[in-house]
N, C-alpha and C positions, 0 to 999 in steps of 0.2 A: 326254524325261519322263516318270516313271508314276504317272497318273493318280492325283489322293489319290482315295480311297474302296477302294482295287483290296485284296476282302478274300483272304486264304489260309489253309486251314483242311488243312492235308496236303499241298499244292502251289502251286507260286508261277505269277502269271498266265504263261499261255504266251505268245510273240511280244512282251512289251513287253521292252523297254531301254529304259534312259533316264540321267538325271545320275544324283552321289554319296547236405491234409489229416489230416489226423490222419497217422497212422502207414501205411505200408502194412504189408498181413498179411508177419509175418518171412519165410515162404517169398520172397516178393517180393523183400526184401533177398537172400536168398541166393542169385537168380538173377542179379541184379545185382552183387552179389560174382563170381557165377559167370562173367557174362559175360567182367567187368574181369581174372579169373582169367586167364580162355581166353586173353584177346589179349594180356598177359604170357608166357604159357607157349608161343604158338604161333610153331614154328620161331626160329630162331639171334635174337638181341637182342643188337646191340652196343652198346645202348643202357646196360644193365644195371648191366657193370662200371663204367660210369662214375659213379652212381646207387647202387652199394650200400653204401659205407660211411655214407652218411648215416641206414639203417636199422639202423643199431648202435651205443648208447651210447655215450660215451667210457667207460675200464674204472673209472673213479671214482664213475660213475652206472649201471652195470649193475649190476641189479635193484635200484637205491636207491628205492624205493616211499614217500620221504616221511613227508609226515605227514599224505597224501590216503587217508580211506577206501575200501578195498576197493570197487567198482563192482560184485564178484562177491561182497558180500553182501547179502542182503536186509535190509531196512528193521529187521526181525527179528533179526539177527543172523547166521540159516540161510546157509550160503555156499552156493553154486551151483555145482554139480562137474561136470554133464552139458550138453551143449550144448538140450535141451530145460527144465534148471534157467535157461539163459539166457533164455532168449525169455520166460519167464517173469518174470526179475531186470528185463529191460530194459524191460516193458512198463508195468512199477513204477515205473521211474525217468521212462521217459517220461511218466506220468499226474503225479509229482511233481511236474518240472517246467513243464506245461501247467496244472497248477493253481496254479502260482506268475505263470506269464505270462498268462495268458487260456488259456482252449481255442480252437485254431482252427475256423474254420468248413470244410465242406467246401470242395474249392479250386474253382475257376470250371473248368466243364463244355464240353468241345472248346474251350480258349481258340483263336484266329481270332487273325492275324498281319495288320495293315494294313501294306502299303507309299505310303508317303509317296512315296516320291523313292528315284532308284538311279544311283551310277555304278559306272564300270570303270575300273581302271587294276590294271599291276603282276598278273596273273591272278584277282583277286581281283574280286567284287561288292560295292560297300558300299551296303545296303538301308538307306533310314532308315524306321523302323517302329510301327506304335503297338500296343499289345496290350495286352489285360486282366490288372490286377496284381490284382486283388478281384472283388466283387461289384457292386462300383458305379464301378468305378474303372478307366482306361487309364491308360497312360504310353507315353511317346515313347524307346524307341534306337535302335542302331544295329546290325543284322544282317549280317554279315561273313561271307562265302558263297566258299571257294575255289574255280577251274575243276575241272571232270573231274567223273567218273563217281562220283555218292555210291554211297550214305547213306557218310558222314565222320562221324566221333567228332565232339560238340560241347562247347563250353562256358560258362557262364554266367557275365558278368563285372561282379563289383560294385562300385560305387566311389561318390562324392560325386554325379558327374555321367556321364553315357555319352559323350560326348565323349573323356574320356581313357583310357578305357578303347579305343576303337578306332582312336587311334592322330592323334586331332585336337585335341588340343592339346599340340603338342612341345614344351612349355614345363614340364610335369610327366614329366621324364627317368624312363623304366623302369617307368613306369606301363601301357604300354600293353598290355596283357596278349593284350586280345582282339584285337589286327592283327599281332600278334607268334603266337601261334598260329595264326590263317589263316593267313597266310603256309607254316605247316607243315602246314597241310591240315586244319587243325577248322575246324566255323562255329563263328563266335561271335558273342554274343548280348551287347551290352555296353549296362549297365543305371547309373541317376543313382539318386538318395536322392529315393521319394518322401517328403515329410517328412506324418509319422506325428500331426501337432501341425494341420497343415490337412485332415484328414481326419475327419469324423466319420465316415470307415466301418469303422475300424481295430476297431470288435468288440470294445471292451476290452481290447486285447491291449497288452503293455510292448512297446513301440519292435523290440526287438530280435527277438523272437515276427514282430511283424508282418511284418520286413524278410525274415526267414525266409520267410513264407508268400509274400510276393511273389515271391521267388527259387524257391519249389516251383511258381508257376500262371508262370513264366518257362520253368524246365523243363516244365513242362507245352505250353507253347506250342510248344517246339522239337521235342519229340517228335515233335508232329503234323506236321511238315515232312518232305516227301519226301526232301528230301538228309541228313537227319540221323540218324542210327541211334540209337534211342532206348535203347538199352541201354548206353549209352555216351556219358554226358552227365555232366561234372563241374561241379565251382562253385571260383572263386578271386577272391581280392579281397586289396589293402594296409592295411592298418593297420583303422582304419574297416572298408574293404570288407570287410578279411580275417577282422572280428567276425561282419558280417554273411553273410561266405563260410561259417563255421565253422559258426554256429547254421543256417544253412541245409539244408549237410550231413546234419549230426545229425539234423533232425528231419524232414524228408522223404528217406523211403529211396531215392526215385526216381532221387538221384545216382550215377551208380555210385564218383564218388571226390571228393576238393576237395585243393584247397592254399590255403593262409592264411598270408601276409605281414606276422609283425610285430603281431600282433591284441592279443597278452597273453592267453595260451592260460589261464589261472589266473588267479582273484581275488587280485590283490596291490597290496596298500593302500598298499605303501612304491613302487607305482611309477605316481604321478599321469593316467599316460597310458592307462593298464589302468584308465579310470575308469568300470568298469561301474557302479557306483553314480547315473551321471549320468541325468537325466532321458527324453535321447535311445539309452537302452540298457535297463536295465535299473531306472533307481529314478523310473519318473515315479509321482504319485500325484496325484490331485484337488488343483488350489489351488495345485502347487508351480512354482514360475516359472522356465521354461526358460532353460538361460545356451546360452552363445556359445562359449565354449572351457573346455577341462576343466577342472572345480574341484576345490578340496580336497574331503580325504570328507568328507562331512557327518553331524552328531550329532546325532540318531540319522541311522542308515542307513536311507535312503529308499526305499521300494516294493519291489518283488517283490524285491530284492536284498536287503533286509536280510530277507525270508523267507527267502531259500534260503541267506544265511549263520549265521544264526540256524538252522538245519534242520541246518548241519554240512556242507552241499552244496556241489560246487565244479563247473570249468569239464571238470574231466577226465571226469565221468560223460557227459557230452555228447561227449568224444569216444570214449567206447566203445561210446555208441551207433554208433557206426560200422562195427563190427566187424561181418564179416571185409572191408568196404569199405576200403583205403587211407587213406589221407592221408599230406599235408607238410606241417610246418612250415617256411616260409623263414624263421627266427628273425633278429631283429637284438637293437638293445637292448632292446626289451620279453620277448623269445622269448630269452635266454641256454640255456647247456648243460645249465644245471641244471633246465632245463623238462622234462627226463626223468623226473625225478624224478614229477612228473604221467603223462608219457607212457608210463612203465612199465605204469600200470596197463592202458591200452588194447593193450600186446604182450601183457600176461596174457590177457585175453580174447578176442583172435586166436587165443591158443598153444590155451586150453580148444576154441575151435572147429577147430584144426587146420588154422592159418594162422600163417604165417611174414612177416617181412618187408614187415609193411603199413603201418606208423608210421614215419615217416623226420622229422628234423631237420636241417635246415644254419644255416650260423653267417655271420654278418657283424657287423662289430662298431656300424654305427651302423642307425638304424629304416629310410633308405631303399630304394625297391631301387637292387641293382645289378646289371650285365651278368651278372657271374656267378650273382649267387643267382637272380636270373631264369632263366638258362640252364639251373639245377637243376630248378628249378619246371617247364619247360617238356621236360623229358627226362623227370621225372617224371610229368608227362601222357603224348609218346610211350611210356611201357615199358608202361604202364598201359591207357590208350586205343587204340592203333595196333600192333597186332601186327605181331612182325615188320619194321618200319622203324626206319632208319636217321638219328640227327637230322640235318638239314638245317642 
C-alpha cells in the first residue's frame, strides 16, 4: 500500500509499489500543434488509412457553412486573411467568450499529484490520486500508467465520475476511455465532476468554463510527471464529458488534441440533450434553481447562454480556437453528419494556417458509445500522439 500523502511533482516516489490560464501565447499553440503534426507524420503510419475518411465531409455537406457566421470575420466585419490576422481574431473570440463566461484565474502553479493508493495488473499501474483543481480545492481521480520506458503521450478523461473512465464501473459500457487508452500505451488521468454549485471558489465562472479550468490544471499536473510527454496530452469525454472536453481543448492551448463523444457541438435548441442553457453548463445565474435533468428551453434564456446567443455566437467559434490542433467529434444522435456545416468553419481556419486533416466527424445511430466508435476515437489519438505506432 502506498502511504497516504506521498507527493509527486515531476516524478513518482521511488521504491514504492502498492495495492489499485488564460490562453497561452499563440506561438505555444503552434508549438503544440507542430508536435502533434510531427507525431502524425513521422514514419509509416498504418493507422491513417483507417481514419482518413472521417476527415472528409459527405459530398452533400462539403463546403456547406450553414447559418454560422465565419470565425474568420472580425467583430467589425473585417476578414482575417493571414495567419497574423488569425492570431488577432483568435484573441478577439477568446476575449468575448471569457467576458460572457467569466475570466479564468491563473492556473495552479506547479500542481503536485498525491498518490493515495496503487495496484498493478496486466501491464498497468492504477493509482488513486489527489490533485489541485483550482486555487482552493483538490479532487480525487485515477492515474493509469503503462509499464515501460516513458515519456508516454497522455490523455485527460472527464465524466460524471472518475471511476468510469478508469474502467472501475463495468456497468457503464464503452465509457472506459482511460483504461482503453492506457492499454494502448497512453498515460490516462480520469476525473469526475467537481460540482461548482458546492464550490464557493469557482471565481464566478459559468460551470462549463470552470470545468475547462479544472481540466487545464489537470493537464498541467500531468505535464509535470516524468512518465508524460508534456507536448502530447489530449482530452476526451462522452456526453456531459464531451462538452467538458470540448471547452477544455478550446480554452487551454496546452492540449495537443481533443476527442468529444456526442456532446452537441453547436447550440441546437431543437435537441433537449444539447442543453447548454441549463445552469450546470452556461445558464447559471444568481437565484436560479439547479435542475437534476435536462430541462426544456427556458424563456427568457438564462445566464451566459443568453448573452452568447444574443451576440450571434455559437460553438463553432470554440472549434476554431483549436486550429491548427486536431480534434475529432465522435458523433451520434446529438451530432449527426449535418454538423459538418459548423465543422467546415474550423476546416477553413486550418486551411488559412496551411493545415489539412485537422477536423474529423464519425457517425453512429445512438448517443451511447460503441466498440466501433471508440476504436475510431482511439485510432485518432494513436495517429496524432503516437508516431509510427500501429493500433493494437
